[in-house]
C-alpha positions in Angstrom: -66.1 37.7 -14.8 -69.6 37.9 -13.5 -69.7 41.7 -13.9 -68.3 41.4 -17.3 -70.4 38.5 -18.7 -73.5 38.2 -16.4 -74.0 41.7 -15.1 -77.8 41.6 -15.4 -77.9 38.4 -13.3 -76.0 40.2 -10.6 -78.3 43.3 -10.7 -81.4 41.0 -10.7 -80.0 39.3 -7.6 -79.5 42.7 -5.9 -83.0 43.8 -6.7 -84.3 40.5 -5.2 -82.2 41.1 -2.1 -83.5 44.7 -1.9 -87.1 43.5 -2.1 -86.5 40.8 0.5 -85.0 43.1 3.2 -86.9 46.2 2.3 -84.0 48.2 1.0 -84.3 50.8 -1.8 -80.6 51.5 -2.4 -77.7 49.2 -3.5 -74.0 49.7 -4.1 -71.6 47.8 -6.3 -68.1 48.2 -4.8 -65.8 48.0 -7.8 -62.1 47.4 -7.1 -59.7 49.8 -8.6 -58.2 47.0 -10.8 -61.5 46.8 -12.6 -61.8 50.5 -13.5 -62.0 49.5 -17.1 -65.5 48.0 -16.5 -67.0 51.2 -15.0 -68.3 53.0 -18.1 -69.9 49.9 -19.6 -71.6 49.0 -16.3 -72.9 52.5 -15.8 -74.3 52.4 -19.4 -76.1 49.1 -18.6 -77.6 50.5 -15.4 -78.9 53.5 -17.3 -80.5 51.2 -19.9 -82.2 49.2 -17.2 -83.7 52.4 -15.7 -85.1 53.3 -19.1 -86.6 49.8 -19.4 -88.2 50.0 -16.0 -86.0 47.3 -14.5 -84.3 49.6 -12.1 -85.1 52.8 -10.2 -88.6 54.0 -9.3 -91.6 51.7 -9.5 -89.8 48.8 -11.1 -92.1 47.0 -13.6 -95.0 49.0 -12.2 -95.0 47.0 -9.0 -94.4 49.9 -6.6 -90.9 48.7 -5.7 -88.2 51.3 -5.9 -84.6 50.2 -5.9 -81.5 51.8 -7.5 -77.9 51.0 -7.7 -74.8 53.1 -7.5 -71.3 52.0 -8.5 -68.5 53.0 -6.1 -64.9 52.8 -7.3 -62.4 51.6 -4.7 -58.7 52.0 -4.8 -57.8 48.3 -4.8 -57.1 47.8 -1.1 -57.2 44.1 -0.2 -58.6 44.9 3.3 -61.8 46.3 1.7 -62.9 42.7 1.0 -63.8 42.8 4.7 -67.4 44.0 5.0 -67.1 46.7 7.5 -63.9 48.1 5.9 -65.8 48.1 2.6 -68.6 50.1 4.2 -66.1 52.6 5.7 -64.6 53.0 2.2 -68.1 53.6 0.8 -68.6 56.4 3.2 -65.4 58.0 2.0 -63.2 57.0 4.9 -60.0 54.9 5.1 -60.8 51.2 4.6 -60.3 49.9 8.1 -62.5 47.3 9.9 -65.0 48.6 12.4 -65.2 47.4 16.0 -68.2 45.1 16.3 -70.8 45.0 17.7 -72.8 46.7 16.3 -72.8 44.7 13.1 -73.6 46.0 9.7 -77.0 44.2 9.7 -78.1 46.8 12.2 -75.6 49.6 11.8 -74.0 49.6 8.4 -73.8 52.2 5.7 -74.3 55.6 7.3 -75.7 53.9 10.4 -78.4 52.1 8.4 -79.1 48.3 8.3 -76.9 46.9 5.5 -76.2 43.5 4.0 -73.0 42.8 2.2 -72.7 39.9 -0.3 -70.4 39.0 -3.1 -71.5 39.0 -6.7 -71.6 35.2 -6.9 -74.2 35.0 -4.1 -76.4 37.6 -5.7 -76.2 36.0 -9.1 -77.2 32.7 -7.6 -80.1 34.4 -5.7 -81.5 35.4 -9.1 -81.3 31.9 -10.5 -82.8 30.4 -7.4 -85.7 32.9 -7.6 -86.5 31.6 -11.1 -85.8 27.9 -10.7 -86.6 27.3 -7.0 -84.8 26.0 -4.0 -85.3 22.4 -4.8 -83.4 22.8 -8.0 -80.5 24.3 -6.1 -80.5 21.7 -3.4 -80.3 18.9 -6.0 -76.8 20.1 -6.9 -73.7 19.5 -4.8 -73.7 17.7 -1.4 -76.3 17.7 1.3 -74.2 20.1 3.4 -72.9 22.2 0.5 -75.7 22.7 -2.1 -75.3 24.2 -5.5 -72.2 25.1 -7.5 -69.0 27.0 -6.9 -67.0 29.3 -9.2 -63.3 28.5 -9.0 -60.7 30.9 -10.4 -57.8 28.5 -11.2 -54.4 30.1 -11.7 -50.7 29.2 -11.5 -49.0 26.2 -13.1 -51.9 24.9 -15.2 -52.3 24.7 -19.0 -55.8 26.2 -18.9 -56.1 28.9 -16.2 -59.5 30.5 -15.9 -62.9 30.4 -14.3 -64.5 27.0 -13.8 -67.9 26.2 -12.3 -68.2 22.9 -10.5 -70.9 21.4 -8.2 -69.8 21.2 -4.6 -68.3 17.9 -3.8 -65.8 17.8 -6.7 -62.4 16.5 -5.8 -59.3 18.7 -5.9 -57.8 16.2 -8.4 -60.7 16.7 -10.7 -60.3 20.5 -10.7 -56.6 20.2 -11.4 -57.2 17.7 -14.2 -59.8 20.0 -15.8 -57.3 22.9 -15.7 -54.5 20.8 -17.1 -52.2 20.7 -14.1 -49.1 18.6 -14.3 -46.6 17.5 -11.6 -48.5 19.5 -9.0 -46.9 19.6 -5.6 -49.3 22.0 -3.9 -52.4 24.2 -4.2 -54.0 26.8 -2.0 -57.8 26.8 -1.5 -58.4 30.5 -1.1 -55.4 32.3 -2.8 -52.8 33.5 -0.3 -55.4 33.4 2.6 -56.4 29.7 2.3 -55.1 26.3 3.3 -52.3 24.8 1.4 -52.8 21.2 0.3 -50.0 18.8 -0.7 -50.3 16.2 -3.4 -51.4 13.4 -1.0 -54.5 15.5 -0.2 -55.8 16.0 -3.7 -58.5 13.4 -3.1 -60.3 15.8 -0.8 -63.5 17.5 -1.9 -64.3 21.2 -2.5 -67.1 21.7 0.0 -67.9 23.5 3.3 -67.5 20.3 5.2 -64.1 19.5 3.7 -62.0 22.0 1.7 -63.8 25.3 2.1 -62.9 27.9 -0.5 -63.6 31.5 -1.5 -63.0 30.3 -5.1 -59.3 31.3 -5.7 -57.3 28.2 -6.5 -53.5 28.7 -6.9 -51.5 25.8 -8.3 -47.8 25.1 -7.8 -45.9 22.4 -9.7 -42.7 20.7 -8.6 -40.5 23.4 -10.2 -41.7 25.9 -7.5 -39.8 26.5 -4.3 -42.5 26.5 -1.7 -40.4 28.6 0.6 -40.4 31.4 -2.0 -44.1 31.0 -2.3 -44.5 31.4 1.5 -42.1 34.4 1.4 -44.2 36.1 -1.3 -47.4 35.5 0.8 -45.7 36.9 3.9 -44.7 40.2 2.2 -48.2 40.4 0.5 -49.9 40.5 3.9 -47.4 42.8 5.5 -48.2 45.2 2.7 -52.0 44.8 2.8 -52.5 44.9 6.6 -54.4 48.1 7.4 -52.5 48.4 10.7 -55.8 48.7 12.8 -54.9 46.0 15.2 -51.6 45.1 16.8 -51.6 41.3 16.2 -51.9 41.8 12.5 -49.9 44.9 12.1 -46.9 43.5 14.0 -47.4 39.8 13.2 -47.4 40.3 9.4 -44.2 42.4 9.7 -42.5 39.9 11.9 -43.3 37.1 9.5 -41.9 39.1 6.6 -38.7 39.7 8.5 -38.3 36.1 9.5 -38.7 34.8 5.9 -36.2 37.4 4.8 -33.8 36.2 7.4 -34.2 32.6 6.2 -33.7 33.7 2.6 -30.4 35.3 3.6 -29.4 31.9 5.1 -29.2 33.4 8.6 -32.1 31.5 10.1 -32.4 29.0 12.9 -35.0 26.5 14.2 -36.0 29.3 16.6 -37.2 31.4 13.6 -39.4 28.5 12.3 -40.9 28.2 15.8 -41.6 31.9 15.9 -43.5 31.7 12.6 -45.6 28.9 14.1 -46.2 31.0 17.2 -47.3 34.0 15.0 -49.8 31.8 13.3 -51.4 30.8 16.6 -51.3 34.3 18.0 -52.8 36.0 14.9 -55.5 33.4 14.6 -56.9 34.1 18.0 -56.2 37.8 18.4 -56.6 39.6 15.1 -59.5 42.0 14.7 -60.7 40.8 11.3 -60.4 38.1 8.7 -57.2 39.4 7.1 -55.1 38.8 10.2 -56.9 35.5 11.0 -56.1 34.1 7.5 -52.8 35.8 6.8 -50.7 32.9 8.2 -52.9 29.9 7.3 -51.1 29.0 4.0 -47.7 29.8 5.4 -48.2 27.6 8.4 -49.4 24.8 6.2 -46.3 25.2 4.0 -44.1 25.1 7.0 -45.6 21.9 8.1 -45.9 20.1 4.7 -42.8 21.4 3.0 -40.5 21.9 5.9 -37.3 20.9 4.1 -37.7 23.9 1.8 -37.4 26.1 4.9 -34.8 24.0 6.8 -32.2 24.0 4.0 -31.9 27.7 4.4 -30.9 27.5 8.1 -27.5 28.8 8.9 -27.3 26.3 11.8 -29.6 23.6 12.8 -28.6 24.2 16.4 -27.8 27.8 17.1 -27.4 31.2 15.5 -26.3 34.4 17.1 -28.7 37.3 17.2 -26.6 39.1 14.6 -23.4 38.8 12.6 -20.8 40.3 14.9 -18.0 40.1 12.3 -20.2 42.0 9.8 -21.0 44.6 12.4 -17.3 45.3 12.7 -17.0 46.2 9.0 -17.2 50.0 9.8 -14.5 49.7 12.4 -12.2 47.9 10.0 -12.7 50.7 7.4 -12.0 53.4 9.9 -8.8 51.8 11.1 -7.7 50.7 7.6 -7.4 47.1 8.7 -8.6 44.0 6.8 -6.1 41.4 8.0 -7.2 38.0 9.5 -6.7 39.4 13.0 -9.4 42.0 12.3 -12.0 39.3 11.6 -13.9 37.1 14.0 -13.8 33.4 13.1 -10.8 33.7 10.8 -8.3 33.8 13.6 -10.0 31.8 16.4 -6.8 30.3 17.7 -5.2 33.7 18.0 -8.2 35.0 19.9 -8.0 32.0 22.2 -4.3 32.6 22.9 -4.9 36.3 23.5 -7.6 35.6 26.0 -5.5 32.9 27.7 -2.8 35.5 28.2 -5.2 38.0 29.7 -7.1 35.6 32.0 -4.4 33.1 32.6 -6.5 30.2 31.3 -7.7 28.8 28.0 -10.7 30.6 26.5 -13.3 29.5 24.0 -14.2 31.8 21.0 -17.9 32.9 21.2 -18.3 31.8 17.6 -17.7 28.1 18.7 -20.1 28.1 21.7 -23.3 26.1 21.4 -26.3 26.7 23.7 -25.6 23.6 25.7 -22.0 24.7 26.3 -22.7 28.4 26.8 -24.1 28.2 30.3 -21.0 26.3 31.5 -18.4 28.5 29.7 -16.5 30.9 31.9 -15.8 34.5 30.8 
């Protein structure tokens, strides 16, 4: 939205940043989804060069600064600053090992600062109106305004600008949300708030946000939302580090297992463990944030997960009867005796005949009994 409607403000902010840090080259990293903006933005940059507002000797002040637009392929990971720089250099978008940090060793080994378009647009406004003007807006700890992209179950989705300190309820009301049960504060990568938390405030000291607000009304199954998020991150993980590469894949498999009604409480515990592991061990922000919303949903909407459990107590590692399907096809049998669970008494009698004692079918054994059961 800023590139589309306030492009000059973003470019002005980039020029100010270039002057402040002594840079003479800037890049706009344009995601592949916004390819349609490229020609118009290139045309405007050319016009600014003709007007003396970009390029060599800007406004006759001896300051040289030019901007190049780089078109990305749409990888989510390239929102991470070092992965973005790798992509700018023509390499796969994977996060770098740090240190060194981009501020000393960035684009082609040169000092580089990476900011989002909102920060740069605000820098231009602050340069004109002053810091005191900016500090008068928002809260003492979170000054200024925040752009919020509100989507999901609302009557008026779109981009909203609010001063920091606005409550979540006020944002939802402005967007026309009804019967809301949950919202996420940073898309799939942010915390998930339930209805009893809507009195909290959008601010760094309370509900921090990158600006992407997703709203879910009571018609939504929060388990399916979590499942969607899990598969999104499994797809978008770059595979650079093991905790993220494996953890996102494990989460995707676990939610699929629950969706097939084959889950157990153990699986829910494993998802919680993945959250703790990935938070502390992932190389970049993608892995560190991939499980935040899922973990919140598991804690705040647990019945949506638990109603998909096959057993609240125990579930075998796999379905043995289903595994015997091939054998039944090969032998041409499909009678009750060829199925586990359908003929438990016959199985027990057969085992009693073999071992000379009564036997218990494996399908009926619970963990507490298993350790005492004799073969």
